[in-house]
C-alpha positions in Angstrom: 109.1 15.1 46.2 110.2 16.8 43.0 110.9 14.8 39.9 114.5 15.5 39.2 116.7 14.8 36.2 120.5 14.6 36.4 122.7 15.3 33.4 126.4 14.4 33.8 128.9 16.0 31.4 132.2 14.4 30.4 133.6 17.9 29.5 135.8 16.1 27.0 138.5 14.5 29.2 138.4 17.3 31.8 136.0 15.3 33.9 135.8 11.8 32.2 139.6 11.5 32.4 139.5 11.2 36.2 135.9 10.5 37.1 134.0 7.3 36.0 131.0 9.1 34.5 129.0 5.9 33.8 129.4 4.7 37.4 128.3 8.2 38.7 125.1 8.0 36.6 124.3 4.5 37.9 124.8 5.6 41.6 122.8 8.8 41.2 119.8 6.8 39.7 119.5 5.1 43.1 118.2 8.3 44.7 114.3 8.2 45.0 113.9 11.7 43.7 116.0 11.1 40.5 113.7 9.9 37.8 116.1 10.3 35.0 119.9 10.4 34.7 122.2 10.5 31.7 125.7 11.3 30.5 126.9 13.2 27.5 130.3 14.4 26.2 129.6 18.1 26.1 126.3 19.0 27.9 126.7 22.7 27.1 126.6 22.0 23.4 123.4 22.4 21.3 122.8 18.6 21.3 123.4 18.4 25.0 120.9 21.2 25.7 118.4 19.5 23.3 118.8 16.4 25.4 117.8 18.3 28.6 114.8 19.8 26.9 113.6 16.5 25.5 113.9 14.8 28.9 112.0 17.6 30.7 109.2 17.1 28.1 109.0 13.3 28.1 109.8 12.7 31.8 107.8 15.6 33.3 110.9 16.8 35.2 110.3 19.5 37.8 114.0 20.1 38.6 117.3 19.7 36.7 120.8 19.1 37.9 123.7 19.5 35.5 126.9 18.0 36.8 129.7 19.7 34.9 132.0 22.7 35.4 131.8 25.8 37.6 128.4 27.5 37.7 130.2 30.8 36.8 130.7 29.4 33.3 127.3 27.9 32.3 124.7 28.4 35.0 123.0 31.0 32.8 123.2 28.7 29.8 121.3 25.9 31.5 118.8 28.2 33.2 117.8 29.5 29.8 117.6 25.9 28.6 115.1 24.8 31.3 113.2 28.1 31.1 112.4 27.3 27.4 110.6 24.2 28.7 108.6 26.2 31.3 110.7 25.0 34.2 111.5 27.7 36.7 115.2 28.6 36.1 115.9 28.6 39.9 114.9 24.9 40.0 118.1 24.2 38.0 121.3 23.6 39.9 124.9 23.1 38.7 127.0 20.4 40.5 130.7 21.4 40.0 132.5 18.1 39.5 135.3 19.6 37.4 137.1 22.3 39.5 136.0 20.8 42.8 136.5 17.2 41.9 138.3 15.9 38.7 140.9 18.7 38.6 142.0 18.2 42.2 142.2 14.4 42.3 144.4 11.7 40.7 142.7 8.7 42.3 139.9 7.7 39.9 137.9 5.8 42.5 138.1 8.6 45.0 137.2 11.2 42.4 134.2 9.1 41.3 132.9 8.7 44.9 133.3 12.5 45.5 131.4 13.3 42.3 128.5 11.2 43.4 128.4 12.9 46.8 128.5 16.4 45.2 125.6 15.5 43.0 123.6 13.9 45.8 124.1 17.0 47.9 122.7 19.1 45.0 119.7 16.7 44.8 118.9 17.4 48.4 119.3 21.2 47.9 117.1 21.2 44.9 114.4 19.4 46.9 114.2 22.5 49.1 114.4 25.0 46.3 111.4 27.2 45.6 110.4 28.8 42.3 111.5 32.4 42.1 110.3 35.1 39.8 112.0 38.4 38.8 110.4 41.4 40.3 110.3 45.0 39.0 110.9 47.9 41.3 111.0 51.7 40.5 114.6 53.0 40.2 115.8 56.5 40.9 118.1 57.1 38.0 120.7 59.1 39.9 124.1 58.2 41.2 126.3 59.2 44.1 130.1 59.0 43.8 132.0 59.4 47.0 135.4 61.0 46.7 136.5 63.4 44.0 140.0 62.1 43.3 141.0 61.1 39.8 139.1 57.8 40.0 136.0 59.4 41.5 136.0 62.2 38.9 136.3 59.7 36.0 133.5 57.5 37.5 131.2 60.6 37.8 132.0 61.6 34.2 131.3 58.2 32.8 127.9 58.0 34.5 127.1 61.6 33.7 128.0 61.1 30.0 125.6 58.2 29.9 122.8 60.6 30.6 122.3 60.2 34.4 122.3 62.8 37.1 125.4 62.3 39.3 126.3 63.8 42.7 130.0 63.9 43.3 130.9 64.2 47.0 134.2 65.4 48.3 135.1 65.9 52.0 137.9 68.4 51.2 137.4 71.9 50.1 138.7 71.1 46.6 138.5 68.2 44.2 141.6 66.4 42.7 142.6 64.2 45.7 146.2 63.0 46.1 147.0 63.4 42.4 146.7 67.2 42.7 149.7 67.0 45.1 151.9 65.3 42.6 154.4 67.0 40.2 154.4 64.1 37.8 152.9 60.6 37.3 154.4 57.2 36.9 155.5 55.6 34.6 155.5 58.3 31.9 156.4 61.1 34.2 153.7 63.3 32.6 152.7 66.4 34.4 150.0 65.5 36.9 148.2 68.8 36.6 148.1 68.5 32.8 146.1 65.3 33.2 144.0 66.3 36.2 143.1 69.9 35.4 141.0 69.2 32.3 139.0 66.6 34.2 138.5 69.0 37.1 137.1 71.7 34.8 134.9 69.1 33.0 133.5 67.9 36.2 132.7 71.4 37.5 131.0 72.4 34.2 129.1 69.1 33.4 125.3 69.7 33.3 124.7 66.2 34.8 127.1 66.5 37.7 126.2 68.2 41.0 129.5 68.9 42.8 129.4 69.0 46.6 132.8 69.8 48.2 133.6 70.1 51.9 130.8 67.7 52.5 130.7 64.2 54.1 128.4 61.2 53.8 126.6 60.7 57.2 124.1 57.9 56.6 123.0 55.5 53.9 119.6 53.7 54.0 117.2 52.1 51.5 118.0 49.4 48.9 119.3 48.9 45.4 117.7 51.5 43.1 116.2 53.4 46.0 119.0 54.5 48.3 118.6 57.5 50.6 121.7 59.3 51.8 122.3 62.0 54.4 125.1 64.5 53.6 126.6 66.9 56.0 127.8 70.2 54.4 130.5 71.6 56.6 130.5 75.3 57.4 132.5 77.5 55.1 134.2 80.9 55.4 134.3 81.6 51.7 132.0 82.7 48.9 131.5 79.6 46.8 130.4 81.4 43.7 133.8 83.1 43.4 136.1 80.4 44.8 138.5 78.8 42.3 139.2 75.8 44.5 142.9 76.5 44.6 143.2 75.6 48.3 145.7 78.3 49.1 143.4 79.8 51.7 143.7 76.6 53.7 147.5 76.3 53.4 148.0 79.9 54.3 145.3 80.4 56.9 146.8 82.2 59.9 144.4 80.6 62.4 144.5 77.1 61.1 148.3 77.0 60.7 148.8 78.9 64.0 151.3 81.5 62.6 152.7 83.4 65.5 152.5 87.1 64.6 154.7 89.7 66.3 153.1 91.8 68.9 151.3 94.8 67.4 152.9 98.1 68.3 155.0 100.9 66.8 158.2 99.4 65.3 159.8 102.7 64.2 161.9 102.9 67.4 163.4 99.5 66.6 164.6 100.4 63.1 168.1 101.6 62.4 168.3 105.1 60.8 169.6 103.4 57.6 166.9 100.8 57.4 164.1 103.3 58.1 165.4 105.5 55.3 165.6 102.6 52.9 162.0 101.5 53.7 160.6 105.0 53.5 162.1 105.5 50.1 160.5 102.2 48.9 157.1 103.0 50.4 157.0 106.6 49.3 157.5 105.5 45.7 154.1 103.8 45.8 152.3 106.3 48.0 150.0 107.4 45.2 149.1 103.9 44.0 146.0 101.9 44.9 146.9 98.6 46.6 150.6 99.1 46.9 151.3 96.2 49.3 152.6 93.7 46.7 155.0 96.1 44.9 156.3 97.4 48.2 157.0 93.8 49.4 158.6 93.0 46.1 161.1 95.9 46.5 161.8 95.0 50.1 162.4 91.4 49.2 164.8 92.5 46.4 166.6 95.0 48.7 167.3 92.5 51.5 166.9 89.2 49.7 164.1 88.3 52.1 161.3 90.1 54.1 162.7 91.0 57.5 160.1 91.0 60.4 160.8 94.7 61.2 160.2 95.6 57.6 156.8 93.9 57.5 155.7 95.6 60.7 156.8 99.0 59.4 155.1 98.4 56.0 151.9 97.5 58.0 152.1 100.8 59.9 152.9 103.1 56.9 150.4 101.5 54.5 147.7 101.1 57.2 147.2 97.5 56.3 146.5 94.9 59.0 149.6 93.0 59.9 147.8 89.7 59.4 147.1 90.7 55.8 150.7 91.6 55.3 151.8 88.2 56.5 149.1 86.6 54.4 150.5 88.1 51.2 154.1 87.5 52.3 153.5 83.7 52.8 151.2 83.3 49.8 153.7 84.0 47.0 156.8 81.7 46.6 158.8 84.7 45.4 158.8 86.0 48.9 160.9 84.6 51.7 160.7 85.2 55.5 164.2 83.8 56.0 167.4 85.3 54.6 168.4 84.1 51.1 171.8 84.0 49.6 173.1 86.7 47.2 172.5 84.3 44.3 169.2 82.3 44.1 169.7 79.0 42.2 166.5 77.4 41.0 166.7 73.9 39.6 163.9 72.6 37.4 162.5 69.2 38.3 159.7 69.1 35.7 159.1 66.2 33.4 161.3 67.3 30.5 164.2 68.3 32.8 163.8 65.1 34.9 164.1 62.7 32.0 167.2 64.5 30.8 169.0 64.3 34.1 167.6 67.1 36.2 167.8 65.0 39.3 171.6 64.4 38.7 172.1 68.2 38.3 170.4 68.8 41.6 172.5 66.2 43.4 175.7 67.7 42.0 174.6 71.2 43.1 173.9 69.9 46.6 177.3 68.2 46.7 179.2 71.3 45.4 177.4 73.8 47.6 177.2 71.5 50.7 173.5 72.4 51.2 170.1 70.8 50.6 167.0 72.0 48.9 165.7 75.2 50.4 169.0 75.9 52.3 171.5 78.7 52.1 175.3 78.5 52.2 177.0 79.7 55.4 178.6 82.6 53.5 175.1 83.7 52.4 176.3 83.6 48.8 173.9 80.9 47.4 170.4 79.7 48.1 169.2 76.4 46.4 165.6 75.8 45.5 163.7 73.3 43.2 160.7 74.2 41.0 158.3 72.1 39.0 158.7 74.1 35.7 160.8 77.0 34.4 159.1 77.2 31.0 162.1 76.1 29.1 161.5 72.4 28.4 163.4 72.4 25.1 166.6 73.5 27.0 166.4 70.9 29.8 167.9 70.3 32.2 167.8 73.9 33.2 169.1 75.9 36.1 168.1 79.6 36.7 170.6 81.8 38.7 169.4 85.3 39.4 166.8 85.1 36.6 169.4 84.0 34.0 168.7 80.6 32.4 171.5 78.0 32.1 171.1 74.7 30.2 173.5 72.5 32.1 174.6 69.0 33.1 176.3 67.6 36.2 179.7 68.0 34.6 179.2 71.7 34.1 178.0 72.5 37.6 181.3 73.5 39.1 182.3 75.7 36.1 178.9 77.4 36.3 179.1 78.1 40.0 182.7 79.4 39.6 181.4 82.3 37.5 179.2 83.5 40.4 182.0 83.1 42.9 184.5 85.3 41.1 184.5 89.1 40.8 181.4 89.7 42.8 179.4 87.1 41.0 179.3 89.0 37.7 179.2 86.5 34.8 181.9 86.7 32.3 184.4 88.8 34.3 
């Protein structure tokens, strides 16, 4: 049986105000393993700790119980105290008679009896305690961070900047996570990309970070300091050394998105004489250029206000470019549209500067006045309404662009602005 000393703390009036500390000490002394028991106002103070040290030396204590507040507050304090007297720190136990007793009772007698029982249970526990010693194990100074969103990237940078090799694992093809899909961030409405992009670049260029995208964690084994992980790198169809990680290849993949292409075959017979003549004129203009597809599509889009299916098929035949590639380009750039647009294209900026100055209200007023939603066209094919994240005119916000002409505006000015484009063929100022 271990020789145990019990030290009961008043904790000012936190414990002594409800618990009869003197009575607790007298009851605890009755346990055969308790060879010494005492009370003190503040056991965590220097005099209180000196009292514990002196008792260990004089009474030959092999274990110590401090009845006071939560172990989360002073367990380390008392472990250091007993260690200085060559008592194993794990042969010291804290009996919580404050949070678990005095603070939850009003009845002094009941609180006192409960405090005695808590201390007695710790005496029995301490009887079974065994001395423990810290061990040293080799540690692989390398970290794995799973998930390369904004939190994962910041964690990887913090570790890497501390001088440790860090592996950053991301299951998607590009880093950035959900934040990369946002236009702005709460509550400041700052541009999400403005915050995220510098961190993405820093992560990709940091000498202590190994970035593994399109990879998933399969298995974890080992223990603290010596974990082993198995990572599955998913098959790619890109060249990693030249990939920018923009992700457009995923969103525009013809196979993955199951785009239904028209049947391949000569389309010339389906074209009207007028349309064939117009398309020939556009294509012939770029016949001597290398890679004429984009300028040809630009002119077709400008001519018809969208890219008709027949026009795409005819451009594929004339330019000898696979139809899949033509559709790839046509769906990649937001300037192109596969559906008819109105005579006048209205683009409303919803970026940070325009948003805080009432850009959302301007958009709502345009929707009301035109009777259409975002991305829709009026029945008379006169107006198409679109939203954009930035128009590069923050100082003028809120800004609306109609047919490439910039208009600083407000909800009250919307009807007057639209009237200009409805009168006299839409020519402003006439």
